[in-house]
KOLBALO-16542 format. One line per 10 residues: number of its first residue (from 1); their letters; for each residue x, y, z of C-alpha. Coordinates in Angstrom, 1 decimal, decimal comma, padded with zeros to 4 digits. Layout:
N
NUM = a = X Y Z; ... $
//
This chain:
668
1 = migewlvsps = 002,4 019,5 -046,3; 004,2 020,7 -049,5; 002,4 019,1 -052,4; 002,4 015,4 -051,6; 005,2 015,6 -049,0; 004,8 015,8 -045,2; 007,8 018,0 -044,1; 009,2 017,9 -040,6; 011,9 020,6 -040,4; 013,0 019,9 -036,9 $
11 = rnslrrqgep = 013,8 016,3 -037,9; 015,1 017,1 -041,4; 012,6 014,5 -042,8; 010,3 014,1 -045,8; 007,5 011,5 -046,1; 005,5 011,1 -049,2; 001,7 010,9 -048,6; 000,6 007,3 -048,4; 004,0 006,0 -047,7; 004,7 004,5 -044,2 $
21 = vgrtieprlm = 008,4 005,5 -044,0; 010,0 008,8 -044,8; 013,5 009,9 -045,6; 016,0 012,2 -043,9; 017,7 015,0 -045,9; 020,7 017,1 -045,1; 020,0 020,1 -042,9; 021,1 022,6 -045,6; 018,5 021,3 -048,1; 015,8 021,6 -045,4 $
31 = rllaalvtrs = 016,9 025,2 -044,8; 016,7 025,8 -048,5; 013,2 024,4 -048,6; 012,2 026,5 -045,6; 013,5 029,6 -047,2; 011,4 029,0 -050,3; 008,3 028,3 -048,1; 008,6 031,7 -046,5; 008,2 033,5 -049,8; 004,6 032,2 -050,1 $
41 = ggtatkdali = 005,0 031,3 -053,7; 007,0 034,4 -054,5; 010,5 034,4 -056,1; 013,5 034,1 -053,8; 016,6 035,7 -055,4; 019,8 033,8 -055,5; 021,6 036,3 -053,2; 018,8 036,0 -050,6; 018,9 032,2 -050,6; 022,7 032,2 -050,3 $
51 = aevwdgliis = 022,6 034,7 -047,4; 019,9 032,7 -045,5; 020,9 029,1 -046,2; 024,7 029,4 -046,2; 024,8 031,8 -043,2; 026,8 034,5 -045,0; 029,4 032,2 -046,6; 030,4 033,5 -050,0; 029,5 030,8 -052,5; 028,9 030,7 -056,3 $
61 = dealaqavsr = 025,6 030,5 -058,1; 026,8 027,1 -059,3; 026,9 025,8 -055,7; 023,3 027,1 -055,2; 022,2 025,4 -058,4; 023,7 022,1 -057,2; 021,8 022,3 -053,9; 018,5 023,1 -055,7; 019,2 020,1 -058,0; 019,7 017,8 -055,0 $
71 = lrrelgddpr = 016,5 019,1 -053,3; 014,6 018,5 -056,5; 015,9 014,9 -056,6; 014,7 014,4 -053,0; 011,2 015,7 -053,9; 011,1 013,7 -057,2; 010,8 016,9 -059,2; 011,5 017,3 -062,9; 013,3 020,6 -063,6; 011,9 020,5 -067,2 $
81 = qpryietvrk = 008,3 020,2 -065,9; 008,6 021,4 -062,3; 005,8 020,6 -059,8; 007,8 021,9 -056,8; 010,7 024,2 -057,6; 010,6 026,5 -060,5; 013,6 028,3 -061,9; 013,0 032,0 -062,5; 015,6 032,8 -065,1; 018,4 035,1 -064,1 $
91 = igyrlaapvs = 016,7 035,9 -060,8; 016,3 032,8 -058,5; 013,7 030,2 -057,6; 010,2 029,9 -056,4; 008,1 027,1 -054,7; 005,3 026,1 -057,0; 003,6 023,4 -054,9; 000,7 024,3 -052,5; 001,6 024,5 -048,8; -000,8 023,5 -046,0 $
101 = fegkgksrpa = -000,4 022,9 -042,3; -001,1 019,5 -040,7; -003,8 019,6 -038,1; -005,1 023,1 -038,9; -008,3 022,3 -040,7; -008,6 022,5 -044,4; -005,6 023,1 -046,6; -004,8 026,7 -047,2; -001,9 028,5 -048,9; 000,9 029,7 -046,8 $
111 = rrkrfttlaa = 001,0 033,5 -046,1; 004,1 035,1 -045,0; 002,6 037,2 -042,2; 001,2 034,0 -040,5; 004,7 032,8 -039,5; 004,6 035,1 -036,5; 001,3 033,8 -035,2; 001,1 030,1 -035,8; 001,3 027,8 -032,8; 004,6 026,2 -032,0 $
121 = gslgvaaams = 005,2 022,9 -033,8; 003,5 023,9 -037,0; 005,4 023,9 -040,2; 005,2 027,7 -040,4; 007,0 028,3 -037,1; 009,5 025,6 -037,7; 010,3 026,9 -041,2; 010,6 030,5 -040,0; 012,7 029,5 -037,0; 015,2 027,6 -039,3 $
131 = villailrye = 015,8 031,0 -040,9; 015,6 033,2 -037,8; 018,1 031,0 -035,8; 020,7 031,9 -038,4; 020,2 035,5 -037,5; 020,2 034,8 -033,8; 023,6 033,1 -034,0; 025,1 036,1 -035,6; 024,3 038,1 -032,4; 025,4 035,4 -029,9 $
141 = rpyrlqavav = 027,8 036,7 -027,3; 031,2 035,8 -028,9; 033,8 033,5 -027,3; 037,4 034,4 -026,7; 040,6 032,4 -026,7; 043,1 032,4 -023,9; 046,6 030,9 -024,6; 047,4 027,8 -022,6; 050,4 026,2 -024,5; 051,7 028,3 -027,4 $
151 = dlrderrpsi = 055,2 027,8 -028,7; 057,2 026,6 -031,7; 056,4 023,0 -031,0; 053,3 021,2 -032,1; 050,9 020,7 -029,1; 048,0 018,3 -029,6; 045,2 016,3 -027,9; 044,8 018,0 -024,6; 043,3 016,1 -021,6; 042,1 017,7 -018,4 $
161 = spdgrqlaye = 042,6 016,0 -015,0; 039,5 015,1 -012,9; 040,2 017,9 -010,4; 040,7 020,4 -013,3; 044,1 021,5 -012,0; 046,4 019,7 -014,5; 046,7 019,3 -018,2; 048,4 016,6 -020,2; 049,0 016,8 -023,9; 051,1 015,4 -026,8 $
171 = vvdrdggtsi = 054,0 017,3 -028,2; 055,4 016,6 -031,7; 059,0 017,7 -032,3; 060,4 019,0 -035,5; 061,8 015,6 -036,3; 058,3 014,0 -035,9; 059,0 012,4 -032,6; 056,3 012,6 -029,9; 056,3 012,8 -026,1; 053,8 013,5 -023,3 $
181 = wisdgeagsw = 053,9 016,8 -021,4; 052,1 017,7 -018,2; 051,3 021,0 -016,4; 051,7 021,9 -012,8; 048,6 023,9 -012,3; 049,7 025,7 -009,2; 053,2 026,6 -010,4; 052,1 027,3 -013,9; 055,0 025,3 -015,3; 055,3 022,6 -018,0 $
191 = aslpgtsgaq = 057,5 019,5 -018,2; 057,8 016,4 -020,3; 057,1 013,1 -018,6; 060,2 010,8 -018,4; 060,0 007,6 -020,4; 057,2 008,8 -022,8; 059,2 009,1 -026,0; 057,0 007,9 -028,8; 053,8 008,1 -026,7; 050,6 009,8 -028,0 $
201 = apvwlsnrsl = 047,0 010,7 -027,0; 047,3 011,0 -023,2; 044,1 010,7 -021,1; 043,6 011,0 -017,4; 042,5 007,9 -015,4; 042,8 009,7 -012,0; 044,6 012,7 -010,7; 047,7 010,6 -010,4; 047,7 008,4 -013,4; 047,4 008,6 -017,2 $
211 = amqlrnsshc = 046,8 006,3 -020,1; 048,5 006,8 -023,5; 049,1 005,0 -026,7; 052,5 003,8 -028,0; 052,4 002,9 -031,7; 054,9 001,6 -034,2; 054,8 -000,1 -037,6; 054,0 -003,5 -036,2; 051,8 -003,0 -033,1; 050,0 -000,6 -030,8 $
221 = dvlqydlatr = 049,9 -000,7 -027,0; 047,8 001,2 -024,5; 049,9 001,9 -021,4; 049,1 003,2 -017,9; 051,6 005,8 -016,5; 051,8 006,3 -012,7; 052,9 009,8 -011,9; 054,2 008,9 -008,4; 056,5 006,1 -009,5; 057,1 007,3 -013,1 $
231 = smqpvarcdg = 056,4 003,7 -014,2; 054,3 002,3 -017,0; 052,4 -001,0 -017,4; 050,4 -002,4 -020,4; 046,6 -002,1 -020,3; 045,5 -003,3 -023,7; 046,5 -003,7 -027,4; 045,3 -001,4 -030,1; 046,7 -003,1 -033,1; 045,4 -001,8 -036,4 $
241 = sgypdltass = 044,9 001,7 -035,1; 044,5 004,2 -037,9; 045,8 007,1 -035,7; 045,9 007,9 -032,0; 042,5 008,7 -030,5; 042,5 007,2 -027,0; 039,8 008,5 -024,6; 038,7 007,6 -021,1; 035,4 007,8 -019,2; 035,2 010,4 -016,5 $
251 = dgrrlafnas = 035,6 007,9 -013,7; 038,7 006,4 -015,4; 037,3 002,9 -015,5; 037,0 002,5 -019,3; 039,0 003,3 -022,3; 038,0 003,5 -026,0; 040,0 003,8 -029,2; 040,0 002,8 -032,9; 041,6 -000,5 -033,9; 041,1 -003,3 -036,5 $
261 = ganpsgprai = 037,6 -004,3 -037,1; 036,2 -007,8 -037,8; 038,3 -007,9 -041,0; 041,9 -006,9 -040,1; 042,3 -005,3 -043,6; 038,9 -003,7 -043,5; 037,6 -000,5 -041,8; 038,6 000,4 -038,2; 036,1 000,0 -035,4; 035,7 001,5 -031,9 $
271 = hvveiggray = 037,0 -000,8 -029,1; 036,3 -000,5 -025,4; 038,5 -001,7 -022,6; 037,4 -002,0 -019,0; 040,4 -001,4 -016,7; 041,2 -004,7 -015,1; 038,3 -006,3 -017,0; 037,1 -007,3 -020,4; 037,9 -005,7 -023,8; 035,5 -005,8 -026,8 $
281 = rlttppptsw = 034,8 -004,3 -030,2; 031,8 -002,0 -029,9; 031,0 -000,8 -033,4; 030,7 -002,5 -036,8; 031,2 000,0 -039,6; 029,9 -000,9 -043,1; 032,6 -002,7 -045,1; 032,6 000,0 -047,7; 033,5 002,8 -045,2; 036,9 003,9 -044,1 $
291 = gdydpefspd = 036,0 003,2 -040,4; 035,1 004,7 -037,0; 037,4 007,1 -035,1; 037,6 009,7 -032,4; 035,4 008,2 -029,7; 034,4 010,2 -026,6; 032,5 009,1 -023,6; 029,4 010,9 -022,4; 029,5 012,5 -018,9; 027,7 009,5 -017,4 $
301 = gqslvfaras = 030,0 007,0 -019,1; 027,2 005,1 -020,7; 027,4 006,4 -024,3; 030,0 007,2 -026,9; 030,1 009,7 -029,7; 032,4 008,8 -032,6; 033,1 009,9 -036,2; 032,4 007,4 -039,0; 034,3 008,1 -042,2; 032,3 007,0 -045,3 $
311 = segqqdlyvt = 035,2 007,9 -047,5; 038,1 010,3 -047,5; 036,8 013,8 -046,5; 033,3 012,6 -045,6; 032,6 012,0 -041,9; 029,5 012,1 -039,7; 028,9 011,8 -036,0; 027,2 008,7 -034,4; 026,2 008,0 -030,9; 026,1 004,5 -029,4 $
321 = tltggerrlt = 025,5 003,0 -025,9; 028,1 000,6 -024,5; 025,8 -002,3 -025,4; 025,4 -001,1 -029,0; 022,5 000,5 -030,9; 024,1 003,3 -032,8; 022,3 006,4 -034,0; 023,5 008,9 -036,6; 023,6 012,5 -035,5; 024,8 014,5 -038,4 $
331 = rrfgnihgat = 024,2 014,5 -042,2; 026,8 017,0 -043,4; 029,7 016,9 -045,8; 033,2 017,5 -044,6; 035,9 016,4 -042,3; 035,2 016,1 -038,6; 038,2 016,6 -036,3; 037,2 015,7 -032,8; 034,0 015,9 -030,6; 033,3 016,3 -026,9 $
341 = wasdkeivya = 030,2 016,3 -024,7; 029,2 019,6 -023,3; 026,5 017,8 -021,3; 024,5 014,6 -021,6; 022,3 016,5 -024,2; 024,8 018,5 -026,2; 028,0 017,7 -028,2; 030,6 020,2 -029,5; 032,5 019,1 -032,5; 035,0 020,4 -035,0 $
351 = arsggryglr = 034,0 020,3 -038,7; 035,5 021,6 -041,9; 033,3 024,0 -043,9; 034,2 026,5 -046,5; 037,9 025,4 -046,4; 038,4 025,9 -042,7; 037,7 024,1 -039,4; 035,4 025,6 -036,9; 033,4 024,4 -033,9; 029,7 023,5 -034,0 $
361 = ridvrtgrdq = 027,3 022,3 -031,3; 024,5 019,8 -031,8; 021,6 018,8 -029,6; 021,6 015,0 -029,2; 017,8 014,9 -028,8; 016,6 017,3 -031,6; 019,6 017,3 -033,9; 019,7 021,1 -034,0; 023,2 022,0 -035,2; 024,7 025,5 -034,7 $
371 = llqlpsfdtv = 027,9 027,2 -035,4; 030,0 028,6 -032,5; 031,3 032,1 -033,0; 035,1 031,7 -032,3; 037,7 034,3 -033,2; 040,0 031,8 -034,9; 039,9 029,4 -037,9; 041,1 025,8 -038,0; 040,0 025,1 -034,4; 039,9 021,4 -033,7 $
381 = qpvirdeifl = 039,9 018,7 -031,0; 037,6 020,4 -028,5; 037,7 019,1 -024,9; 035,2 020,0 -022,2; 035,4 018,9 -018,6; 033,1 020,6 -016,1; 033,6 024,3 -016,7; 036,9 024,0 -018,6; 036,7 024,2 -022,4; 040,0 023,7 -024,4 $
391 = vetrrfqtkl = 040,6 023,6 -028,1; 043,6 023,0 -030,4; 044,2 025,6 -033,1; 046,0 024,1 -036,0; 047,6 025,2 -039,2; 047,0 022,6 -042,0; 049,4 022,9 -044,9; 050,4 020,8 -047,8; 052,4 021,7 -050,9; 053,1 020,4 -054,4 $
401 = vptgsgpsid = 056,7 019,4 -055,1; 057,8 018,9 -058,7; 060,8 016,8 -059,7; 062,4 016,6 -063,2; 063,0 018,9 -066,2; 059,8 021,0 -065,7; 059,3 024,2 -063,8; 060,9 024,8 -060,4; 058,9 024,5 -057,1; 058,5 028,3 -056,9 $
411 = awrnstginv = 056,5 028,2 -060,2; 053,9 025,9 -058,6; 052,3 028,8 -056,7; 051,8 026,9 -053,4; 049,8 028,8 -050,8; 049,8 028,7 -047,0; 047,0 026,1 -046,8; 045,9 023,0 -048,6; 047,4 022,2 -052,0; 046,6 018,6 -053,1 $
421 = hpalspdgrs = 045,4 016,3 -055,9; 047,8 017,3 -058,7; 047,3 016,2 -062,3; 049,5 017,0 -065,3; 048,1 017,8 -068,8; 049,2 015,4 -071,6; 051,2 018,0 -073,3; 053,0 019,0 -070,1; 052,1 022,7 -070,4; 049,6 022,9 -067,5 $
431 = avfvsdrsga = 048,6 021,3 -064,3; 045,3 021,2 -062,3; 045,2 020,8 -058,5; 042,9 021,4 -055,5; 043,5 024,3 -053,2; 041,6 026,1 -050,4; 043,3 029,5 -051,2; 039,9 031,0 -052,0; 038,4 029,8 -048,7; 037,0 026,6 -050,0 $
441 = lelwlldlns = 038,4 023,6 -051,8; 038,3 024,3 -055,5; 040,0 023,3 -058,8; 042,9 025,6 -060,0; 044,6 025,5 -063,4; 048,3 026,4 -063,6; 050,1 027,4 -066,8; 053,5 025,8 -066,3; 055,2 028,2 -068,7; 053,9 031,6 -067,6 $
451 = grlrqltryg = 053,0 030,7 -064,0; 049,5 032,1 -064,6; 047,0 030,6 -062,1; 043,2 030,4 -062,8; 040,4 029,3 -060,6; 038,2 026,7 -062,4; 035,4 026,0 -060,0; 033,4 028,1 -057,5; 031,3 025,8 -055,5; 032,1 027,5 -052,2 $
461 = gpfvgaprfa = 031,4 024,6 -049,8; 031,2 021,1 -051,1; 034,4 019,1 -051,5; 035,7 019,4 -055,0; 038,6 017,1 -055,9; 040,4 014,2 -057,7; 040,7 016,0 -061,0; 042,2 014,1 -064,0; 042,8 015,2 -067,6; 041,3 013,5 -070,6 $
471 = pdgrmivyev = 044,0 012,3 -073,1; 043,3 015,2 -075,4; 043,9 017,7 -072,6; 040,7 019,7 -073,3; 038,6 018,2 -070,5; 039,0 017,5 -066,8; 036,9 015,0 -064,9; 036,5 015,6 -061,2; 034,1 014,9 -058,3; 031,9 017,0 -056,1 $
481 = rdadesdiya = 031,0 015,5 -052,7; 028,2 016,8 -050,5; 026,2 015,1 -047,8; 025,7 011,3 -048,5; 026,7 011,4 -052,2; 029,4 012,2 -054,6; 029,0 013,0 -058,3; 031,3 013,0 -061,2; 031,5 016,0 -063,5; 033,4 017,0 -066,7 $
491 = ldlesgtsrp = 034,8 020,5 -067,1; 035,5 021,9 -070,6; 038,6 024,0 -070,4; 037,8 026,1 -073,5; 034,3 027,1 -072,4; 034,9 026,8 -068,6; 031,5 025,0 -068,2; 030,9 021,8 -066,3; 028,3 019,0 -067,0; 027,4 016,0 -064,9 $
501 = lvtgrsfdta = 028,6 012,6 -066,0; 027,5 010,4 -063,1; 024,9 011,5 -060,5; 022,6 009,8 -058,0; 022,3 008,8 -054,4; 025,4 006,6 -054,4; 029,0 007,6 -053,7; 030,8 007,9 -057,0; 034,5 008,8 -056,8; 038,0 008,5 -058,1 $
511 = asvsadgrtl = 037,2 009,2 -061,8; 039,6 008,8 -064,7; 039,5 008,7 -068,5; 040,6 005,7 -070,6; 043,8 006,0 -072,7; 041,7 006,4 -075,9; 039,5 009,1 -074,4; 036,3 007,2 -074,9; 035,5 005,7 -071,5; 035,0 007,1 -068,0 $
521 = yfasdregsw = 036,2 004,9 -065,1; 035,0 005,6 -061,5; 034,6 003,8 -058,2; 031,1 003,4 -056,7; 029,3 001,8 -053,8; 026,0 001,7 -055,7; 025,5 -002,1 -055,3; 026,5 -002,3 -051,6; 030,3 -002,8 -052,0; 033,0 -001,0 -053,8 $
531 = avyakplsds = 033,6 -001,7 -057,5; 035,0 000,1 -060,5; 032,5 001,0 -063,2; 032,8 002,3 -066,7; 030,6 004,2 -069,1; 031,1 005,8 -072,5; 031,8 009,6 -072,4; 029,8 010,1 -075,5; 026,3 009,1 -074,2; 024,3 009,0 -071,0 $
541 = gaptqvvada = 023,9 005,3 -070,8; 024,0 003,3 -067,5; 027,5 002,4 -066,2; 028,6 -001,2 -066,1; 030,8 -002,9 -063,5; 034,2 -003,7 -064,9; 036,2 -004,7 -061,8; 034,6 -006,1 -058,6; 036,1 -005,5 -055,2; 038,0 -002,4 -056,5 $
551 = faaieapdgs = 038,2 001,2 -055,5; 040,3 003,4 -057,7; 041,3 002,6 -061,3; 043,5 004,3 -063,9; 044,3 003,0 -067,4; 047,9 002,9 -068,6; 049,0 004,1 -072,0; 049,1 000,4 -073,1; 045,5 -000,2 -072,1; 046,2 -002,2 -068,9 $
561 = lyftrrsrpg = 044,2 -001,1 -065,8; 045,9 -000,4 -062,5; 043,6 -000,3 -059,4; 043,4 -000,6 -055,6; 041,0 -002,3 -053,2; 039,3 -001,3 -050,0; 039,1 -004,8 -048,7; 042,8 -005,4 -048,5; 046,2 -003,7 -049,2; 047,8 -004,0 -052,6 $
571 = lfrrdsgngr = 048,3 -002,3 -056,0; 046,9 -004,5 -058,8; 047,1 -004,6 -062,6; 044,6 -006,1 -065,1; 046,2 -007,0 -068,4; 044,6 -005,4 -071,4; 044,9 -008,6 -073,5; 043,7 -011,5 -071,4; 042,2 -009,7 -068,5; 044,4 -011,5 -066,0 $
581 = vsvvddrfai = 044,9 -009,6 -062,7; 048,3 -009,6 -061,0; 049,7 -008,0 -057,9; 052,1 -005,1 -058,4; 052,8 -004,6 -054,7; 051,1 -006,4 -051,9; 052,1 -003,9 -049,2; 050,6 -000,9 -050,9; 048,5 000,7 -048,1; 044,7 000,9 -048,4 $
591 = edwgafapvr = 044,9 004,6 -047,4; 047,2 005,2 -050,4; 044,5 004,7 -053,0; 045,5 008,0 -054,7; 049,2 007,5 -054,5; 049,9 005,8 -057,9; 050,2 006,9 -061,5; 050,6 004,6 -064,6; 053,4 005,6 -067,0; 054,8 004,1 -070,2 $
601 = dgvifversg = 057,2 001,8 -068,4; 054,8 000,6 -065,8; 053,5 002,4 -062,7; 055,0 004,7 -060,1; 053,6 004,7 -056,6; 054,4 005,7 -053,0; 056,2 003,0 -051,0; 056,0 003,5 -047,2; 058,8 002,4 -044,8; 058,5 001,5 -041,2 $
611 = ngrsnvvlas = 060,2 004,6 -039,9; 057,5 006,9 -041,4; 059,5 007,8 -044,5; 058,2 007,4 -048,0; 059,8 006,7 -051,4; 058,4 007,1 -054,9; 059,2 004,0 -056,9; 058,7 002,6 -060,4; 057,5 -000,9 -060,9; 058,1 -001,9 -064,5 $
621 = rsgekrtllv = 055,8 -004,3 -066,4; 058,5 -007,0 -066,1; 058,3 -006,7 -062,3; 061,5 -004,8 -061,7; 061,3 -002,1 -059,1; 063,6 001,0 -058,5; 063,5 004,1 -056,5; 062,9 007,3 -058,4; 063,0 009,9 -055,6; 063,1 010,2 -051,8 $
631 = pagripfhdp = 060,9 013,1 -050,7; 062,2 015,5 -048,1; 058,8 015,8 -046,4; 055,9 013,5 -045,4; 053,5 012,3 -048,1; 050,0 012,3 -046,7; 047,5 009,4 -046,9; 043,9 009,5 -048,2; 044,5 011,8 -051,1; 045,6 011,7 -054,8 $
641 = vlaaqpdltq = 049,2 012,8 -054,1; 051,1 011,7 -057,2; 051,2 012,7 -060,9; 053,7 012,1 -063,7; 054,3 012,6 -067,4; 054,2 009,2 -069,2; 057,9 009,5 -070,0; 058,8 010,5 -066,4; 060,2 013,9 -067,5; 058,3 015,4 -064,6 $
651 = ivhveadtgn = 056,8 014,0 -061,4; 054,8 015,9 -058,9; 054,0 014,7 -055,4; 052,4 016,2 -052,3; 054,2 016,9 -049,0; 052,5 017,8 -045,7; 054,0 020,3 -043,4; 054,5 019,1 -039,8; 052,0 021,9 -038,9; 051,8 023,7 -035,6 $
661 = gdlyrvsr = 049,2 023,1 -033,0; 048,6 025,4 -030,0; 046,3 024,9 -027,1; 043,8 027,6 -026,0; 041,1 027,9 -023,3; 037,7 029,0 -024,6; 035,6 031,4 -022,5; 032,9 034,1 -023,1 $
//
């Protein structure tokens, strides 16, 4: 017991005394609470808390303060009159509430030395172990990587044959075309499978047959490839698939993949196909989510693990049986890029943390989540079959590309990593964008005249993104995402300080400032479905809903409001005079929510074509449309990727490098 709260560290749960139902908090907040408990009411310095809770990751004091703020909200604590967590100015924090141990007689204050003697299962041992385990992991015998398929091509999505002697994988050529390659385990050679041009995501059904996906702009097919006859036959349809993620049960009798859900325009769901039998939709993601992806069968074939995307950049793992009854496994912020079963009790998955992808393992029963010590960053798509453990190491890279009369591309200071979410200042002298060049996704300010680059934020872990200038150019609004919530902040460029604008347990995102600089717009799921809200920037009043069934909104110079929806494709415009809503483009993709920018003559946006190419077009207020530029590279989905001066003297868009994936075997 900590004050009036019953704390169960092993379950990451809190329950207020007298209440029948508790709540689950994110593991990092529980580790923070445990670290405070071990001080027995003494002060924990900021450096000590960062070292224990963030496992040596270099983060800022600001990121620690945000975590303490979230923990206070979970405990119902008031920082001005704290009952639980006190701030010790310029030093750190201390736990002010009394601590007692359930089932140990009368309450007594926690003493640090008792953590070595209390019986297993008590709060003391659990709290101490949450800290000690971090130290143990540092001394875990490290893994090593052995090259399996390493060349100038992009190798992805490995699959191991049932007998462990062959490997199939997807190859992406420089022109973006795909094909399936297979190894001859005895000869040690590799060759492409004839007739698999355009195929993706191979999985073994038996030692002599594979399944794979063939997708184009209009439909998606699951095909079975017979290695003996080199022939293919259709198995199922996967229409509406967000991306290839086909998987098969170990006996080859079932397949699973993402495809359209109950609403064809809504979030994707996991579908299951029994070879030669029925096909059905297994999961039903919430209508406000992006959907369910990356399924993987358990060794016994009776369960699936999959990733549910609450929004862009925020995924968690869930487990479900083949008859339903899903259970959430993780409560962490960040992208998840593949998961595999190490056993019926343990899952290994790839998660982005601190700007890089690494592997973690989680116990399905207890939820204990640990980092794997691998000698490589950006390690994704783990695959385990029996004693064989494969991973894909990938370089993720995006760059900012300017067009117009402004600075050249060299002046934009791109790095070998992630550079996204551009925004141009109203006077055209500077730009803000998001980059992971410091090791985590942070805001950076670029002086377009001198080329001087300055880091604006130092959160060191949570996702920081979607910045937009206020019309006077002196303030930037942006969002910080962590765990199950996202908050909106304002950063004063003169002082360099940030203040919260919208906080709470909801997911608040895609912020912008009105043309007159008085109103903040943002999207939120606070009432159970996505809508656009507004609130004055000058006070702390409650926000009001201004557009229902809407996701991202930006006001044009003439006061009209352009917005997108999560429920269906389209780019929409609400007239500033009569409030009438019209459709600007009905084919604008849901995933392109951040790919438009209002200008004086109308709105510019990304228009996708069926061959995978993209154009940046201008739709005038009169309805006329013309192409402004044809990017040389691929414009990614799911991110703010477009910015422009109102007079179109400069346009900035994001392009994604084709990347390079290599396959490695993991061993001790």
